[in-house]
DRENDO-1510 file (C-alpha; in Angstrom, 1 decimal, always signed):
<recs>
REC; n; res; u; v; w
REC; 1; MET; -41.6; -49.6; +37.7 .
REC; 2; ALA; -38.5; -48.2; +39.3 .
REC; 3; ARG; -37.9; -44.5; +40.2 .
REC; 4; VAL; -34.8; -42.6; +39.3 .
REC; 5; ASN; -33.6; -39.2; +40.4 .
REC; 6; MET; -33.1; -37.4; +37.2 .
REC; 7; GLU; -31.0; -34.5; +38.6 .
REC; 8; GLU; -28.7; -36.9; +40.4 .
REC; 9; ILE; -28.2; -39.1; +37.2 .
REC; 10; VAL; -27.3; -36.0; +35.2 .
REC; 11; ASP; -24.9; -34.9; +37.9 .
REC; 12; HIS; -23.3; -38.3; +38.1 .
REC; 13; LEU; -22.8; -38.5; +34.4 .
REC; 14; SER; -22.0; -34.8; +33.9 .
REC; 15; SER; -18.7; -35.2; +32.2 .
REC; 16; GLU; -20.0; -37.7; +29.7 .
REC; 17; ILE; -23.2; -35.9; +29.1 .
REC; 18; ARG; -21.5; -32.5; +28.7 .
REC; 19; LYS; -19.2; -33.9; +26.1 .
REC; 20; ALA; -22.0; -35.7; +24.2 .
REC; 21; LEU; -24.1; -32.6; +24.3 .
REC; 22; ALA; -21.3; -30.4; +22.9 .
REC; 23; LEU; -20.5; -32.9; +20.2 .
REC; 24; THR; -24.2; -33.0; +19.2 .
REC; 25; VAL; -24.4; -29.2; +19.0 .
REC; 26; ARG; -21.2; -29.0; +17.0 .
REC; 27; ASP; -22.4; -31.7; +14.6 .
REC; 28; GLU; -25.8; -30.0; +14.1 .
REC; 29; PHE; -24.5; -26.4; +14.1 .
REC; 30; PRO; -20.9; -26.5; +12.9 .
REC; 31; ASP; -20.5; -22.7; +13.0 .
REC; 32; ALA; -22.0; -22.3; +16.5 .
REC; 33; ASP; -19.8; -20.6; +19.1 .
REC; 34; PHE; -20.7; -21.7; +22.6 .
REC; 35; ASN; -19.2; -22.5; +26.0 .
REC; 36; GLU; -19.4; -26.3; +26.7 .
REC; 37; ARG; -19.8; -25.8; +30.4 .
REC; 38; ALA; -22.4; -23.0; +30.1 .
REC; 39; LEU; -24.4; -25.1; +27.6 .
REC; 40; PHE; -24.4; -28.1; +30.1 .
REC; 41; ARG; -25.5; -25.9; +33.0 .
REC; 42; LYS; -28.5; -24.7; +31.0 .
REC; 43; PHE; -29.2; -28.2; +29.9 .
REC; 44; ARG; -29.1; -29.4; +33.5 .
REC; 45; ARG; -31.4; -26.6; +34.6 .
REC; 46; ASN; -33.9; -27.5; +31.9 .
REC; 47; VAL; -33.8; -31.2; +32.8 .
REC; 48; GLY; -34.8; -30.0; +36.3 .
REC; 49; ARG; -37.6; -27.9; +34.9 .
REC; 50; LYS; -39.0; -30.4; +32.4 .
REC; 51; CYS; -38.6; -33.6; +34.5 .
REC; 52; SER; -39.9; -34.5; +37.9 .
REC; 53; THR; -37.2; -34.9; +40.5 .
REC; 54; TRP; -38.2; -38.6; +40.6 .
REC; 55; GLU; -39.2; -40.2; +37.2 .
REC; 56; TYR; -40.6; -43.6; +36.8 .
REC; 57; VAL; -38.8; -45.9; +34.3 .
REC; 58; PRO; -39.6; -49.5; +33.3 .
REC; 59; ASP; -37.8; -52.1; +35.4 .
REC; 60; GLN; -36.1; -53.4; +32.3 .
REC; 61; TYR; -34.0; -50.2; +32.2 .
REC; 62; VAL; -32.7; -50.5; +35.7 .
REC; 63; ASP; -30.1; -53.0; +37.0 .
REC; 64; SER; -29.5; -52.7; +40.7 .
REC; 65; ASN; -26.1; -54.5; +40.7 .
</recs>
């Protein structure tokens, strides 16, 4: 199994994840008023709290190219 650094992955994909997270919240809670960047910061913080810095993932989910 491969190890991935969860915080670094979230940081690397921050723009894409931030937009997807905001879209999800808007779809689920159309009347919600929130700051997209603040929501992402809290999400990132919670990823850090709920995941180990290094998480193991099956090799089939990792391509080293």
